[in-house]
MOPAC internal coordinates of N, CA, C and O (Angstrom, degrees):
PM7 1SCF
backbone

  N    0.0000 0     0.00 0     0.00 0    0    0    0
  C    1.4565 1     0.00 0     0.00 0    1    0    0
  C    1.5280 1   111.02 1     0.00 0    2    1    0
  O    1.2310 1   119.88 1   130.46 1    3    2    1
  N    1.3252 1   117.84 1   -49.54 1    3    2    1
  C    1.4654 1   121.01 1   179.13 1    5    3    2
  C    1.5219 1   109.91 1   -63.14 1    6    5    3
  O    1.2310 1   120.27 1   139.09 1    7    6    5
  N    1.3151 1   117.09 1   -40.91 1    7    6    5
  C    1.4518 1   121.63 1   179.56 1    9    7    6
  C    1.5293 1   110.78 1   -60.67 1   10    9    7
  O    1.2310 1   119.85 1   137.93 1   11   10    9
  N    1.3185 1   117.88 1   -42.07 1   11   10    9
  C    1.4671 1   121.40 1   178.55 1   13   11   10
  C    1.5251 1   111.60 1   -64.52 1   14   13   11
  O    1.2310 1   120.48 1   138.57 1   15   14   13
  N    1.3325 1   116.69 1   -41.43 1   15   14   13
  C    1.4613 1   119.89 1   178.28 1   17   15   14
  C    1.5266 1   110.72 1   -64.13 1   18   17   15
  O    1.2310 1   120.79 1   139.44 1   19   18   17
  N    1.3315 1   116.09 1   -40.56 1   19   18   17
  C    1.4622 1   120.18 1   178.37 1   21   19   18
  C    1.5249 1   110.19 1   -63.27 1   22   21   19
  O    1.2310 1   119.90 1   135.71 1   23   22   21
  N    1.3091 1   117.80 1   -44.29 1   23   22   21
  C    1.4650 1   121.35 1   178.63 1   25   23   22
  C    1.5237 1   110.88 1   -60.94 1   26   25   23
  O    1.2310 1   120.16 1   138.71 1   27   26   25
  N    1.3335 1   117.30 1   -41.29 1   27   26   25
  C    1.4610 1   120.96 1   178.46 1   29   27   26
  C    1.5301 1   110.80 1   -63.98 1   30   29   27
  O    1.2310 1   121.17 1   136.62 1   31   30   29
  N    1.3324 1   115.36 1   -43.38 1   31   30   29
  C    1.4646 1   120.49 1   178.60 1   33   31   30
  C    1.5229 1   110.15 1   -62.98 1   34   33   31
  O    1.2310 1   120.23 1   134.63 1   35   34   33
  N    1.3181 1   117.17 1   -45.37 1   35   34   33
  C    1.4563 1   121.77 1  -179.73 1   37   35   34
  C    1.5304 1   110.69 1   -62.26 1   38   37   35
  O    1.2310 1   120.28 1   134.62 1   39   38   37
  N    1.3202 1   117.07 1   -45.38 1   39   38   37
  C    1.4653 1   120.81 1   179.20 1   41   39   38
  C    1.5264 1   112.12 1   -62.66 1   42   41   39
  O    1.2310 1   120.08 1   137.19 1   43   42   41
  N    1.3301 1   117.46 1   -42.81 1   43   42   41
  C    1.4625 1   119.93 1   179.73 1   45   43   42
  C    1.5337 1   110.69 1   -67.50 1   46   45   43
  O    1.2310 1   120.41 1   144.28 1   47   46   45
  N    1.3329 1   116.82 1   -35.72 1   47   46   45
  C    1.4658 1   120.61 1   177.65 1   49   47   46
  C    1.5266 1   110.34 1   -66.16 1   50   49   47
  O    1.2310 1   120.18 1   137.24 1   51   50   49
  N    1.3219 1   117.25 1   -42.76 1   51   50   49
  C    1.4637 1   120.91 1   178.31 1   53   51   50
  C    1.5223 1   111.25 1   -63.87 1   54   53   51
  O    1.2310 1   120.33 1   139.71 1   55   54   53
  N    1.3187 1   116.98 1   -40.29 1   55   54   53
  C    1.4673 1   120.64 1   177.52 1   57   55   54
  C    1.5260 1   110.70 1   -62.24 1   58   57   55
  O    1.2310 1   120.81 1   137.98 1   59   58   57
  N    1.3315 1   116.06 1   -42.02 1   59   58   57
  C    1.4663 1   120.58 1   179.89 1   61   59   58
  C    1.5265 1   110.62 1   -63.39 1   62   61   59
  O    1.2310 1   120.04 1   132.86 1   63   62   61
  N    1.3269 1   117.52 1   -47.14 1   63   62   61
  C    1.4630 1   121.42 1  -179.19 1   65   63   62
  C    1.5243 1   110.43 1   -64.86 1   66   65   63
  O    1.2310 1   120.27 1   137.48 1   67   66   65
  N    1.3180 1   117.08 1   -42.52 1   67   66   65
  C    1.4623 1   120.50 1  -178.80 1   69   67   66
  C    1.5242 1   112.69 1   -68.66 1   70   69   67
  O    1.2310 1   119.91 1   160.40 1   71   70   69
  N    1.3266 1   117.77 1   -19.60 1   71   70   69
  C    1.4681 1   120.71 1  -179.73 1   73   71   70
  C    1.5274 1   112.73 1   -85.19 1   74   73   71
  O    1.2310 1   119.85 1   172.53 1   75   74   73
  N    1.3316 1   117.90 1    -7.47 1   75   74   73
  C    1.4655 1   121.21 1  -179.77 1   77   75   74
  C    1.5208 1   109.01 1   -68.32 1   78   77   75
  O    1.2310 1   120.80 1   -52.51 1   79   78   77
  N    1.3193 1   116.07 1   127.49 1   79   78   77
  C    1.4598 1   120.99 1  -179.48 1   81   79   78
  C    1.5244 1   109.32 1   -89.07 1   82   81   79
  O    1.2310 1   121.35 1   -84.51 1   83   82   81
  N    1.3230 1   115.03 1    95.49 1   83   82   81
  C    1.4506 1   121.62 1  -178.83 1   85   83   82
  C    1.5256 1   109.56 1  -118.47 1   86   85   83
  O    1.2310 1   121.31 1    -9.39 1   87   86   85
  N    1.3095 1   115.11 1   170.61 1   87   86   85
  C    1.4660 1   123.18 1   175.61 1   89   87   86
  C    1.5234 1   107.90 1  -114.53 1   90   89   87
  O    1.2310 1   120.82 1   -20.16 1   91   90   89
  N    1.3270 1   116.04 1   159.84 1   91   90   89
  C    1.4596 1   120.96 1   174.93 1   93   91   90
  C    1.5247 1   108.12 1  -124.76 1   94   93   91
  O    1.2310 1   120.97 1   -56.85 1   95   94   93
  N    1.3286 1   115.76 1   123.15 1   95   94   93
  C    1.4655 1   122.60 1   176.38 1   97   95   94
  C    1.5190 1   107.82 1  -101.01 1   98   97   95
  O    1.2310 1   120.46 1   -50.58 1   99   98   97
  N    1.3270 1   116.73 1   129.42 1   99   98   97
  C    1.4693 1   121.41 1   179.52 1  101   99   98
  C    1.5263 1   108.81 1   -97.87 1  102  101   99
  O    1.2310 1   121.32 1   -77.17 1  103  102  101
  N    1.3301 1   115.07 1   102.83 1  103  102  101
  C    1.4650 1   120.80 1   176.68 1  105  103  102
  C    1.5311 1   108.25 1   -93.54 1  106  105  103
  O    1.2310 1   120.43 1    -8.34 1  107  106  105
  N    1.3249 1   116.79 1   171.66 1  107  106  105
  C    1.4638 1   120.81 1   175.63 1  109  107  106
  C    1.5264 1   111.19 1   -65.01 1  110  109  107
  O    1.2310 1   120.32 1   159.17 1  111  110  109
  N    1.3326 1   117.00 1   -20.83 1  111  110  109
  C    1.4620 1   121.81 1  -178.54 1  113  111  110
  C    1.5202 1   112.67 1   -90.39 1  114  113  111
  O    1.2310 1   120.31 1   164.25 1  115  114  113
  N    1.3282 1   117.02 1   -15.75 1  115  114  113
  C    1.4602 1   121.30 1  -179.17 1  117  115  114
  C    1.5122 1   110.65 1   141.78 1  118  117  115
  O    1.2310 1   120.86 1    -8.69 1  119  118  117
  N    1.3209 1   115.96 1   171.31 1  119  118  117
  C    1.4587 1   121.88 1   179.81 1  121  119  118
  C    1.5226 1   110.64 1   -74.45 1  122  121  119
  O    1.2310 1   121.11 1   -40.86 1  123  122  121
  N    1.3322 1   115.47 1   139.14 1  123  122  121
  C    1.4627 1   121.98 1   177.72 1  125  123  122
  C    1.5237 1   107.70 1  -125.52 1  126  125  123
  O    1.2310 1   121.09 1   -61.65 1  127  126  125
  N    1.3338 1   115.52 1   118.35 1  127  126  125
  C    1.4584 1   120.42 1   174.54 1  129  127  126
  C    1.5260 1   108.46 1   -79.30 1  130  129  127
  O    1.2310 1   120.88 1   -40.42 1  131  130  129
  N    1.3568 1   115.92 1   139.58 1  131  130  129
  C    1.4581 1   118.71 1  -179.77 1  133  131  130
  C    1.5260 1   110.91 1  -152.67 1  134  133  131
  O    1.2310 1   122.12 1   -19.10 1  135  134  133
  N    1.3195 1   113.55 1   160.90 1  135  134  133
  C    1.4583 1   123.21 1   170.23 1  137  135  134
  C    1.5211 1   106.18 1  -135.43 1  138  137  135
  O    1.2310 1   120.27 1   -49.13 1  139  138  137
  N    1.3244 1   117.09 1   130.87 1  139  138  137
  C    1.4544 1   122.41 1   175.64 1  141  139  138
  C    1.5221 1   106.79 1  -114.22 1  142  141  139
  O    1.2310 1   120.98 1   -59.17 1  143  142  141
  N    1.3489 1   115.74 1   120.83 1  143  142  141
  C    1.4629 1   119.35 1  -172.20 1  145  143  142
  C    1.5203 1   110.61 1  -147.75 1  146  145  143
  O    1.2310 1   120.77 1   -41.44 1  147  146  145
  N    1.3192 1   116.14 1   138.56 1  147  146  145
  C    1.4646 1   121.14 1   173.59 1  149  147  146
  C    1.5122 1   112.98 1   102.19 1  150  149  147
  O    1.2310 1   121.33 1     3.01 1  151  150  149
  N    1.3392 1   115.05 1  -176.99 1  151  150  149
  C    1.4622 1   122.95 1  -179.24 1  153  151  150
  C    1.5168 1   109.40 1  -134.34 1  154  153  151
  O    1.2310 1   121.18 1   -31.53 1  155  154  153
  N    1.3208 1   115.34 1   148.47 1  155  154  153
  C    1.4532 1   120.96 1   179.27 1  157  155  154
  C    1.5058 1   110.60 1   119.63 1  158  157  155
  O    1.2310 1   120.48 1    13.88 1  159  158  157
  N    1.3322 1   116.69 1  -166.12 1  159  158  157
  C    1.4618 1   119.91 1   177.01 1  161  159  158
  C    1.5400 1   109.91 1   -59.11 1  162  161  159
  O    1.2310 1   120.47 1   -37.85 1  163  162  161
  N    1.3289 1   116.71 1   142.15 1  163  162  161
  C    1.4612 1   120.87 1  -175.67 1  165  163  162
  C    1.5237 1   111.12 1   -86.23 1  166  165  163
  O    1.2310 1   121.49 1   -47.51 1  167  166  165
  N    1.3304 1   114.76 1   132.49 1  167  166  165
  C    1.4604 1   121.91 1   175.17 1  169  167  166
  C    1.5166 1   107.58 1  -119.73 1  170  169  167
  O    1.2310 1   120.54 1   -63.11 1  171  170  169
  N    1.3328 1   116.56 1   116.89 1  171  170  169
  C    1.4639 1   122.15 1   173.80 1  173  171  170
  C    1.5194 1   106.86 1   -81.65 1  174  173  171
  O    1.2310 1   121.05 1   -55.35 1  175  174  173
  N    1.3236 1   115.59 1   124.65 1  175  174  173
  C    1.4629 1   120.19 1  -177.73 1  177  175  174
  C    1.5120 1   109.23 1  -114.03 1  178  177  175
  O    1.2310 1   121.25 1   -63.13 1  179  178  177
  N    1.3339 1   115.22 1   116.87 1  179  178  177
  C    1.4563 1   122.78 1   179.44 1  181  179  178
  C    1.5215 1   108.38 1  -109.42 1  182  181  179
  O    1.2310 1   121.32 1   -57.16 1  183  182  181
  N    1.3168 1   115.09 1   122.84 1  183  182  181
  C    1.4643 1   121.94 1  -173.48 1  185  183  182
  C    1.5344 1   112.80 1   -73.61 1  186  185  183
  O    1.2310 1   121.09 1    -6.86 1  187  186  185
  N    1.3103 1   115.53 1   173.14 1  187  186  185
  C    1.4628 1   122.88 1   177.57 1  189  187  186
  C    1.5190 1   111.88 1   -87.71 1  190  189  187
  O    1.2310 1   120.58 1    32.43 1  191  190  189
  N    1.3294 1   116.49 1  -147.57 1  191  190  189
  C    1.4657 1   121.21 1  -172.98 1  193  191  190
  C    1.5172 1   113.70 1   -81.26 1  194  193  191
  O    1.2310 1   119.68 1   175.15 1  195  194  193
  N    1.3123 1   118.21 1    -4.85 1  195  194  193
  C    1.4644 1   120.33 1   175.85 1  197  195  194
  C    1.5174 1   108.59 1  -122.10 1  198  197  195
  O    1.2310 1   120.65 1   -25.59 1  199  198  197
  N    1.3052 1   116.37 1   154.41 1  199  198  197
  C    1.4509 1   120.27 1   174.25 1  201  199  198
  C    1.5045 1   114.22 1    78.96 1  202  201  199
  O    1.2310 1   120.95 1    29.89 1  203  202  201
  N    1.3082 1   115.78 1  -150.11 1  203  202  201
  C    1.4496 1   125.64 1  -177.15 1  205  203  202
  C    1.5039 1   106.72 1  -172.03 1  206  205  203
  O    1.2310 1   120.25 1    49.15 1  207  206  205
  N    1.3355 1   117.12 1  -130.85 1  207  206  205
  C    1.4656 1   119.51 1   177.81 1  209  207  206
  C    1.5236 1   110.97 1   -57.17 1  210  209  207
  O    1.2310 1   120.59 1   148.89 1  211  210  209
  N    1.3295 1   116.47 1   -31.11 1  211  210  209
  C    1.4722 1   120.13 1   179.98 1  213  211  210
  C    1.5206 1   111.45 1   -64.57 1  214  213  211
  O    1.2310 1   120.34 1   139.77 1  215  214  213
  N    1.3288 1   116.96 1   -40.23 1  215  214  213
  C    1.4587 1   119.21 1   178.47 1  217  215  214
  C    1.5279 1   110.42 1   -70.01 1  218  217  215
  O    1.2310 1   120.35 1   144.28 1  219  218  217
  N    1.3264 1   116.93 1   -35.72 1  219  218  217
  C    1.4626 1   120.45 1   175.89 1  221  219  218
  C    1.5134 1   111.68 1   -60.14 1  222  221  219
  O    1.2310 1   120.92 1   139.34 1  223  222  221
  N    1.3257 1   115.84 1   -40.66 1  223  222  221
  C    1.4625 1   120.35 1   177.69 1  225  223  222
  C    1.5254 1   110.24 1   -63.13 1  226  225  223
  O    1.2310 1   120.38 1   140.08 1  227  226  225
  N    1.3062 1   116.88 1   -39.92 1  227  226  225
  C    1.4570 1   120.88 1   177.27 1  229  227  226
  C    1.5207 1   112.09 1   -64.28 1  230  229  227
  O    1.2310 1   120.44 1   139.83 1  231  230  229
  N    1.3544 1   116.76 1   -40.17 1  231  230  229
  C    1.4631 1   120.59 1   177.67 1  233  231  230
  C    1.5281 1   110.85 1   -61.85 1  234  233  231
  O    1.2310 1   120.65 1   135.69 1  235  234  233
  N    1.3312 1   116.37 1   -44.31 1  235  234  233
  C    1.4681 1   119.99 1   179.87 1  237  235  234
  C    1.5170 1   110.91 1   -62.96 1  238  237  235
  O    1.2310 1   120.41 1   136.80 1  239  238  237
  N    1.3220 1   116.82 1   -43.20 1  239  238  237
  C    1.4642 1   120.38 1   179.96 1  241  239  238
  C    1.5239 1   111.70 1   -63.58 1  242  241  239
  O    1.2310 1   121.05 1   145.03 1  243  242  241
  N    1.3187 1   115.60 1   -34.97 1  243  242  241
  C    1.4636 1   119.19 1  -176.63 1  245  243  242
  C    1.5267 1   113.15 1   -80.18 1  246  245  243
  O    1.2310 1   120.27 1   139.08 1  247  246  245
  N    1.3310 1   117.08 1   -40.92 1  247  246  245
  C    1.4694 1   120.02 1  -169.88 1  249  247  246
  C    1.5253 1   115.27 1  -108.29 1  250  249  247
  O    1.2310 1   119.52 1   163.84 1  251  250  249
  N    1.3218 1   118.52 1   -16.16 1  251  250  249
  C    1.4629 1   120.42 1  -175.23 1  253  251  250
  C    1.5184 1   110.26 1  -125.44 1  254  253  251
  O    1.2310 1   121.04 1   -25.07 1  255  254  253
  N    1.2914 1   115.61 1   154.93 1  255  254  253
  C    1.4553 1   120.07 1   177.56 1  257  255  254
  C    1.5147 1   111.73 1  -100.08 1  258  257  255
  O    1.2310 1   120.82 1    15.89 1  259  258  257
  N    1.2886 1   116.04 1  -164.11 1  259  258  257
  C    1.4549 1   121.58 1   178.12 1  261  259  258
  C    1.5278 1   109.05 1   -78.84 1  262  261  259
  O    1.2310 1   120.74 1    -6.84 1  263  262  261
  N    1.3141 1   116.20 1   173.16 1  263  262  261
  C    1.4579 1   120.25 1   177.98 1  265  263  262
  C    1.5064 1   113.84 1    96.17 1  266  265  263
  O    1.2310 1   120.14 1  -165.94 1  267  266  265
  N    1.3282 1   117.34 1    14.06 1  267  266  265
  C    1.4572 1   122.06 1   178.61 1  269  267  266
  C    1.5254 1   109.49 1  -129.14 1  270  269  267
  O    1.2310 1   121.54 1   -22.28 1  271  270  269
  N    1.3151 1   114.67 1   157.72 1  271  270  269
  C    1.4606 1   120.90 1   169.20 1  273  271  270
  C    1.5245 1   105.71 1  -102.22 1  274  273  271
  O    1.2310 1   120.79 1   -59.41 1  275  274  273
  N    1.3241 1   116.09 1   120.59 1  275  274  273
  C    1.4574 1   121.31 1  -176.09 1  277  275  274
  C    1.5206 1   110.20 1   -98.77 1  278  277  275
  O    1.2310 1   121.23 1   -48.17 1  279  278  277
  N    1.3262 1   115.26 1   131.83 1  279  278  277
  C    1.4522 1   121.83 1   171.90 1  281  279  278
  C    1.5280 1   106.48 1  -112.38 1  282  281  279
  O    1.2310 1   121.52 1   -83.56 1  283  282  281
  N    1.3253 1   114.70 1    96.44 1  283  282  281
  C    1.4601 1   121.04 1   178.54 1  285  283  282
  C    1.5248 1   108.15 1   -84.32 1  286  285  283
  O    1.2310 1   119.87 1   -47.22 1  287  286  285
  N    1.3163 1   117.85 1   132.78 1  287  286  285
  C    1.4577 1   121.54 1   179.42 1  289  287  286
  C    1.5248 1   109.95 1  -129.53 1  290  289  287
  O    1.2310 1   121.07 1   -31.74 1  291  290  289
  N    1.3182 1   115.57 1   148.26 1  291  290  289
  C    1.4698 1   120.99 1   170.41 1  293  291  290
  C    1.5233 1   107.34 1   -99.85 1  294  293  291
  O    1.2310 1   120.67 1   -54.84 1  295  294  293
  N    1.3124 1   116.32 1   125.16 1  295  294  293
  C    1.4592 1   121.07 1   179.12 1  297  295  294
  C    1.5266 1   109.99 1   -64.99 1  298  297  295
  O    1.2310 1   120.96 1   -14.53 1  299  298  297
  N    1.3237 1   115.77 1   165.47 1  299  298  297
  C    1.4624 1   121.47 1   178.08 1  301  299  298
  C    1.5255 1   110.63 1   -49.48 1  302  301  299
  O    1.2310 1   120.71 1   -49.45 1  303  302  301
  N    1.3238 1   116.24 1   130.55 1  303  302  301
  C    1.4552 1   122.28 1   175.40 1  305  303  302
  C    1.5199 1   115.02 1    87.96 1  306  305  303
  O    1.2310 1   119.86 1   176.01 1  307  306  305
  N    1.3143 1   117.87 1    -3.99 1  307  306  305
  C    1.4641 1   120.90 1  -179.42 1  309  307  306
  C    1.5288 1   109.97 1  -106.28 1  310  309  307
  O    1.2310 1   121.29 1   -42.06 1  311  310  309
  N    1.3271 1   115.14 1   137.94 1  311  310  309
  C    1.4538 1   123.67 1   178.19 1  313  311  310
  C    1.5270 1   110.82 1    47.39 1  314  313  311
  O    1.2310 1   119.38 1    63.58 1  315  314  313
  N    1.3296 1   118.79 1  -116.42 1  315  314  313
  C    1.4639 1   120.78 1  -174.56 1  317  315  314
  C    1.5298 1   113.93 1   -94.49 1  318  317  315
  O    1.2310 1   119.75 1  -176.36 1  319  318  317
  N    1.3288 1   118.09 1     3.64 1  319  318  317
  C    1.4620 1   120.65 1   176.38 1  321  319  318
  C    1.5233 1   109.18 1   -82.03 1  322  321  319
  O    1.2310 1   121.10 1   -36.74 1  323  322  321
  N    1.3277 1   115.50 1   143.26 1  323  322  321
  C    1.4674 1   119.52 1  -179.25 1  325  323  322
  C    1.5257 1   110.82 1   -78.20 1  326  325  323
  O    1.2310 1   121.04 1    -9.28 1  327  326  325
  N    1.3303 1   115.62 1   170.72 1  327  326  325
  C    1.4586 1   121.84 1   179.07 1  329  327  326
  C    1.5231 1   107.98 1  -122.51 1  330  329  327
  O    1.2310 1   119.88 1   -77.33 1  331  330  329
  N    1.3482 1   117.83 1   102.67 1  331  330  329
  C    1.4617 1   119.98 1  -177.50 1  333  331  330
  C    1.5242 1   112.19 1   -65.42 1  334  333  331
  O    1.2310 1   121.35 1   -16.29 1  335  334  333
  N    1.3148 1   115.03 1   163.71 1  335  334  333
  C    1.4710 1   121.17 1  -179.32 1  337  335  334
  C    1.5251 1   112.02 1   -60.14 1  338  337  335
  O    1.2310 1   120.45 1   139.41 1  339  338  337
  N    1.3224 1   116.75 1   -40.59 1  339  338  337
  C    1.4699 1   121.51 1  -178.39 1  341  339  338
  C    1.5353 1   110.16 1  -128.23 1  342  341  339
  O    1.2310 1   120.24 1  -106.96 1  343  342  341
  N    1.3386 1   117.14 1    73.04 1  343  342  341
  C    1.4690 1   119.00 1  -178.02 1  345  343  342
  C    1.5239 1   111.58 1   -69.25 1  346  345  343
  O    1.2310 1   121.22 1   -28.78 1  347  346  345
  N    1.3159 1   115.28 1   151.22 1  347  346  345
  C    1.4621 1   121.15 1   176.92 1  349  347  346
  C    1.5289 1   107.59 1  -158.53 1  350  349  347
  O    1.2310 1   120.13 1   -19.17 1  351  350  349
  N    1.3270 1   117.36 1   160.83 1  351  350  349
  C    1.4683 1   119.07 1   175.24 1  353  351  350
  C    1.5271 1   111.94 1   -58.64 1  354  353  351
  O    1.2310 1   120.23 1   142.85 1  355  354  353
  N    1.3351 1   117.17 1   -37.15 1  355  354  353
  C    1.4606 1   120.79 1   179.55 1  357  355  354
  C    1.5312 1   111.06 1   -64.35 1  358  357  355
  O    1.2310 1   120.26 1   137.33 1  359  358  357
  N    1.3221 1   117.10 1   -42.67 1  359  358  357
  C    1.4592 1   121.63 1   178.29 1  361  359  358
  C    1.5290 1   110.99 1   -66.41 1  362  361  359
  O    1.2310 1   120.60 1   140.73 1  363  362  361
  N    1.3330 1   116.46 1   -39.27 1  363  362  361
  C    1.4677 1   120.33 1   177.58 1  365  363  362
  C    1.5222 1   109.98 1   -63.73 1  366  365  363
  O    1.2310 1   120.05 1   136.87 1  367  366  365
  N    1.3162 1   117.50 1   -43.13 1  367  366  365
  C    1.4627 1   121.44 1   178.58 1  369  367  366
  C    1.5280 1   110.73 1   -62.41 1  370  369  367
  O    1.2310 1   120.03 1   141.51 1  371  370  369
  N    1.3151 1   117.54 1   -38.49 1  371  370  369
  C    1.4720 1   121.25 1   177.19 1  373  371  370
  C    1.5239 1   110.38 1   -63.54 1  374  373  371
  O    1.2310 1   120.07 1   136.75 1  375  374  373
  N    1.3310 1   117.47 1   -43.25 1  375  374  373
  C    1.4642 1   121.15 1   178.53 1  377  375  374
  C    1.5318 1   110.45 1   -63.03 1  378  377  375
  O    1.2310 1   120.17 1   139.31 1  379  378  377
  N    1.3341 1   117.28 1   -40.69 1  379  378  377
  C    1.4618 1   120.45 1   177.36 1  381  379  378
  C    1.5329 1   110.39 1   -64.49 1  382  381  379
  O    1.2310 1   120.25 1   138.82 1  383  382  381
  N    1.3227 1   117.14 1   -41.18 1  383  382  381
  C    1.4656 1   120.66 1   178.59 1  385  383  382
  C    1.5298 1   110.69 1   -62.58 1  386  385  383
  O    1.2310 1   120.40 1   138.49 1  387  386  385
  N    1.3343 1   116.84 1   -41.51 1  387  386  385
  C    1.4656 1   120.54 1   176.25 1  389  387  386
  C    1.5338 1   110.77 1   -61.42 1  390  389  387
  O    1.2310 1   120.32 1   139.81 1  391  390  389
  N    1.3338 1   116.99 1   -40.19 1  391  390  389
  C    1.4610 1   121.43 1   177.38 1  393  391  390
  C    1.5267 1   110.49 1   -62.63 1  394  393  391
  O    1.2310 1   120.40 1   135.72 1  395  394  393
  N    1.3222 1   116.85 1   -44.28 1  395  394  393
  C    1.4682 1   120.39 1   178.83 1  397  395  394
  C    1.5281 1   110.85 1   -61.41 1  398  397  395
  O    1.2310 1   120.39 1   138.59 1  399  398  397
  N    1.3348 1   116.86 1   -41.41 1  399  398  397
  C    1.4653 1   120.14 1   176.73 1  401  399  398
  C    1.5267 1   110.43 1   -61.38 1  402  401  399
  O    1.2310 1   120.44 1   134.84 1  403  402  401
  N    1.3262 1   116.77 1   -45.16 1  403  402  401
  C    1.4621 1   122.21 1   179.68 1  405  403  402
  C    1.5280 1   111.13 1   -59.15 1  406  405  403
  O    1.2310 1   120.51 1   138.73 1  407  406  405
  N    1.3359 1   116.64 1   -41.27 1  407  406  405
  C    1.4647 1   122.14 1  -178.63 1  409  407  406
  C    1.5268 1   112.64 1   -83.29 1  410  409  407
  O    1.2310 1   120.81 1   177.20 1  411  410  409
  N    1.3584 1   116.06 1    -2.80 1  411  410  409
  C    1.4690 1   122.20 1  -178.64 1  413  411  410
  C    1.5301 1   112.11 1    59.28 1  414  413  411
  O    1.2310 1   121.57 1  -135.05 1  415  414  413
  N    1.3209 1   114.61 1    44.95 1  415  414  413
  C    1.4674 1   121.98 1   176.85 1  417  415  414
  C    1.5240 1   107.36 1  -108.14 1  418  417  415
  O    1.2310 1   120.70 1   -60.28 1  419  418  417
  N    1.3396 1   116.26 1   119.72 1  419  418  417
  C    1.4628 1   121.41 1  -175.02 1  421  419  418
  C    1.5229 1   113.93 1   -79.05 1  422  421  419
  O    1.2310 1   120.44 1   145.29 1  423  422  421
  N    1.3287 1   116.77 1   -34.71 1  423  422  421
  C    1.4663 1   119.07 1  -177.90 1  425  423  422
  C    1.5252 1   109.53 1  -153.25 1  426  425  423
  O    1.2310 1   121.35 1   -24.93 1  427  426  425
  N    1.3170 1   115.03 1   155.07 1  427  426  425
  C    1.4665 1   121.41 1   179.62 1  429  427  426
  C    1.5207 1   109.40 1  -142.76 1  430  429  427
  O    1.2310 1   121.71 1   -23.42 1  431  430  429
  N    1.3087 1   114.33 1   156.58 1  431  430  429
  C    1.4513 1   121.19 1   162.15 1  433  431  430
  C    1.5203 1   104.87 1   -89.75 1  434  433  431
  O    1.2310 1   119.83 1   -23.93 1  435  434  433
  N    1.3200 1   117.93 1   156.07 1  435  434  433
  C    1.4610 1   120.72 1  -179.19 1  437  435  434
  C    1.5244 1   109.41 1  -123.95 1  438  437  435
  O    1.2310 1   121.01 1   -48.83 1  439  438  437
  N    1.3313 1   115.67 1   131.17 1  439  438  437
  C    1.4549 1   122.74 1   171.32 1  441  439  438
  C    1.5155 1   106.16 1  -119.08 1  442  441  439
  O    1.2310 1   120.64 1   -54.94 1  443  442  441
  N    1.3058 1   116.39 1   125.06 1  443  442  441
  C    1.4617 1   120.14 1   179.43 1  445  443  442
  C    1.5079 1   109.02 1  -134.14 1  446  445  443
  O    1.2310 1   121.21 1   -24.70 1  447  446  445
  N    1.3006 1   115.29 1   155.30 1  447  446  445
  C    1.4571 1   121.42 1  -175.11 1  449  447  446
  C    1.5192 1   112.05 1   -95.26 1  450  449  447
  O    1.2310 1   120.28 1   166.53 1  451  450  449
  N    1.3175 1   117.07 1   -13.47 1  451  450  449
  C    1.4608 1   120.78 1   179.53 1  453  451  450
  C    1.5030 1   108.67 1  -151.58 1  454  453  451
  O    1.2310 1   121.13 1    -5.63 1  455  454  453
  N    1.3090 1   115.45 1   174.37 1  455  454  453
  C    1.4671 1   119.72 1   177.23 1  457  455  454
  C    1.5275 1   108.51 1   -77.41 1  458  457  455
  O    1.2310 1   120.18 1   -83.35 1  459  458  457
  N    1.3196 1   117.26 1    96.65 1  459  458  457
  C    1.4551 1   119.18 1   176.79 1  461  459  458
  C    1.5199 1   111.13 1  -125.90 1  462  461  459
  O    1.2310 1   120.31 1  -166.95 1  463  462  461
  N    1.3265 1   117.01 1    13.05 1  463  462  461
  C    1.4509 1   120.99 1   175.02 1  465  463  462
  C    1.5237 1   107.87 1  -122.13 1  466  465  463
  O    1.2310 1   120.80 1   -38.86 1  467  466  465
  N    1.2983 1   116.07 1   141.14 1  467  466  465
  C    1.4733 1   121.32 1   178.15 1  469  467  466
  C    1.5066 1   109.60 1  -106.57 1  470  469  467
  O    1.2310 1   120.10 1   180.00 1  471  470  469

């Protein structure tokens, strides 16, 4: 019984994550999944150890109000982002910078759920 409930929960969670309409940017450092949404000053939201762009969306809903443009990103190895051979915070920051250049965004505020920047 518990196993069946867990399977149902897992399947519904996978369906929810797979239904998220995101984009994938291919940088020289690897693929970065992202969603750009809203208007106002841009806030890059980097999730914690669970989730991806979905967790970033949850962070924005919980801690920030309207009036911002949110750039939700999935870190290396999460959801649709690739996992490079030698990942590092410096390499992740480079991939994010390449994404910002691609999107023609000059500056951002950053909201993160854990220490993932050096």
